[in-house]
C-alpha positions as CSV (number, residue, x, y, z in Angstrom):
1,X,0.0,0.0,0.0
2,X,2.7,2.5,1.0
3,X,4.7,1.6,-2.2
4,X,1.6,2.4,-4.4
5,X,1.0,5.7,-2.5
6,X,4.6,6.7,-3.2
7,X,4.3,5.8,-6.8
8,X,1.1,7.8,-6.9
9,X,3.0,10.6,-5.5
10,X,5.6,10.5,-8.5
11,X,2.7,10.3,-11.0
12,X,1.2,13.4,-9.4
13,X,4.5,15.3,-9.4
14,X,5.1,14.5,-13.2
15,X,1.6,15.9,-13.9
16,X,2.5,18.9,-11.7
17,X,-0.3,18.1,-9.3
18,X,2.1,19.1,-6.2
19,X,-0.6,19.2,-3.6
20,X,-1.6,15.9,-4.5
21,X,1.8,14.6,-4.7
22,X,2.6,16.1,-1.3
23,X,-0.5,14.3,0.2
24,X,0.4,11.0,-1.2
25,X,3.9,11.3,0.4
26,X,2.5,12.4,3.7
27,X,0.3,9.5,3.8
28,X,3.0,7.2,3.7
29,X,5.0,9.2,6.2
30,X,2.3,9.2,8.9
31,X,2.5,5.3,8.6
32,X,6.2,5.0,8.2
33,X,8.0,8.1,9.2
34,X,11.4,6.6,8.0
35,X,10.5,6.2,4.3
36,X,13.4,7.5,2.5
37,X,11.5,7.6,-0.9
38,X,8.6,9.5,0.5
39,X,11.0,11.8,2.3
40,X,12.8,12.6,-1.1
41,X,9.7,12.9,-2.9
42,X,8.3,15.3,-0.5
43,X,11.6,17.4,-0.7
44,X,11.1,17.8,-4.3
45,X,7.6,19.0,-4.1
46,X,8.7,21.5,-1.4
47,X,11.1,22.7,-3.9
48,X,8.8,23.1,-6.5
49,X,6.6,25.3,-3.9
50,X,9.7,27.4,-3.0
51,X,10.2,26.2,0.2
52,X,14.0,25.3,0.0
53,X,14.8,25.0,3.8
54,X,12.0,22.5,4.3
55,X,13.3,20.3,1.3
56,X,16.9,20.4,2.5
57,X,15.8,19.3,6.0
58,X,13.9,16.4,4.3
59,X,16.8,15.6,2.2
60,X,19.2,15.8,5.2
61,X,16.7,13.5,7.3
62,X,16.6,11.0,4.4
63,X,20.4,10.9,4.2
64,X,20.7,10.4,7.8
65,X,18.4,7.3,7.6
66,X,20.1,5.9,4.6
67,X,23.4,7.4,3.4
68,X,23.9,4.6,0.8
69,X,20.4,5.2,-1.0
70,X,21.0,6.2,-4.5
71,X,18.0,8.4,-4.6
72,X,18.8,10.2,-1.7
73,X,22.3,10.6,-2.7
74,X,21.0,12.1,-6.1
75,X,18.7,14.5,-4.1
76,X,21.7,15.5,-1.9
77,X,23.6,16.1,-5.0
78,X,20.8,18.1,-6.9
79,X,20.1,20.3,-3.8
80,X,23.5,21.0,-3.0
81,X,24.5,22.0,-6.6
82,X,21.2,23.6,-7.8
83,X,20.0,25.4,-4.6
84,X,23.1,25.9,-2.5
85,X,25.5,26.3,-5.5
86,X,28.1,24.1,-3.7
87,X,29.7,22.0,-6.4
88,X,32.1,20.3,-3.9
89,X,29.1,18.9,-1.8
90,X,27.2,17.9,-4.9
91,X,30.6,16.0,-6.2
92,X,30.9,14.4,-2.9
93,X,27.4,12.9,-3.2
94,X,27.9,11.7,-6.7
95,X,31.1,10.0,-5.8
96,X,29.4,8.2,-3.1
97,X,27.2,6.6,-5.8
98,X,30.3,6.0,-8.1
99,X,32.1,4.2,-5.1
100,X,29.1,2.1,-4.6
101,X,28.9,1.0,-8.2
102,X,31.9,1.8,-10.3
103,X,30.9,-0.5,-13.2
104,X,28.1,2.2,-14.3
105,X,30.3,5.3,-14.4
106,X,30.7,5.4,-18.2
107,X,27.3,3.7,-18.7
108,X,25.8,6.5,-20.6
109,X,28.8,6.8,-23.2
110,X,29.1,3.1,-23.4
111,X,25.4,2.4,-24.1
112,X,25.7,5.2,-26.8
113,X,28.6,3.4,-28.5
114,X,26.8,0.1,-28.2
115,X,23.4,1.3,-29.6
116,X,25.6,2.8,-32.6
117,X,27.3,-0.5,-33.1
118,X,30.5,1.4,-33.5
119,X,33.9,-0.5,-33.5
120,X,34.3,0.9,-30.0
121,X,30.9,0.0,-28.9
122,X,31.5,-3.6,-30.2
123,X,34.7,-3.7,-27.9
124,X,32.9,-2.3,-25.2
125,X,29.9,-4.7,-25.3
126,X,32.5,-7.7,-24.9
127,X,33.3,-6.2,-21.4
128,X,29.7,-5.3,-20.6
129,X,28.4,-8.9,-21.4
130,X,30.9,-10.4,-19.1
131,X,30.1,-7.6,-16.4
132,X,33.7,-6.5,-16.2
133,X,35.1,-3.2,-16.1
134,X,36.5,-2.0,-19.4
135,X,40.3,-1.4,-19.8
136,X,41.6,2.0,-19.3
137,X,42.6,2.5,-22.9
138,X,39.2,1.5,-24.2
139,X,37.4,3.9,-21.8
140,X,39.7,6.6,-22.8
141,X,39.0,6.0,-26.2
142,X,35.2,6.2,-25.8
143,X,35.6,9.4,-23.8
144,X,37.9,10.9,-26.7
145,X,35.2,10.0,-29.0
146,X,32.5,11.6,-27.2
147,X,34.8,14.7,-26.4
148,X,35.2,15.3,-30.2
149,X,31.4,15.7,-30.3
150,X,30.0,19.2,-31.6
151,X,27.7,19.4,-28.3
152,X,30.9,19.7,-25.9
153,X,32.6,22.5,-27.9
154,X,30.9,25.1,-25.1
155,X,31.7,22.9,-22.3
156,X,31.3,19.6,-20.7
157,X,30.6,18.0,-17.1
158,X,32.5,14.6,-16.4
159,X,30.8,12.7,-13.7
160,X,32.7,9.7,-12.6
161,X,35.7,10.1,-14.9
162,X,38.7,9.8,-14.6
163,X,38.4,7.1,-12.2
164,X,42.2,6.6,-11.4
165,X,45.5,8.4,-11.8
166,X,46.2,6.7,-15.5
167,X,43.1,8.1,-16.8
168,X,43.5,11.6,-15.3
169,X,47.0,11.6,-16.7
170,X,45.7,10.6,-20.2
171,X,42.9,12.9,-20.1
172,X,45.4,15.7,-19.2
173,X,47.4,14.9,-22.3
174,X,44.3,14.6,-24.3
175,X,43.1,18.3,-23.3
176,X,46.2,19.9,-24.2
177,X,46.3,18.1,-27.4
178,X,42.9,18.4,-28.6
179,X,41.1,21.2,-27.2
180,X,41.6,25.2,-27.0
181,X,40.6,26.1,-23.4
182,X,39.2,29.5,-22.8
């Protein structure tokens, strides 16, 4: 029942029915005050209503209850960056997610290469299918391919890359050799 109400809260949020969404989440919280999904959902509703402090306190409470929950960590990262202009805290929360599941760090770029059936994508697919981390050289090649895309010319944000010193050193050389930084 609680999961259904929480789901209904998400649906009402997507429909911009924020009062109904908040009502759904509050019904769950009356029965189970430590339901992190409802706390986070309520926090997002309060952000839409312009009540940043209330949202922040709900996100922080959810984090105290379960600091390993990805939904909570994303909420904390979003709130830190968008509402507190604190990139360092946002990065800390995103890094916690990456540390918990490093195999998904490059997932978006990998999926794009695999879907396009590029030679790189075919190589990446071998690792993904086996559930293994791709070699640094392959990860770097995927990053290089992505960085040469038109939509990165005005800037980019790297989330979870580089993962290690070798990747960082390669990326530094790549930037110096391929991009004009302004």
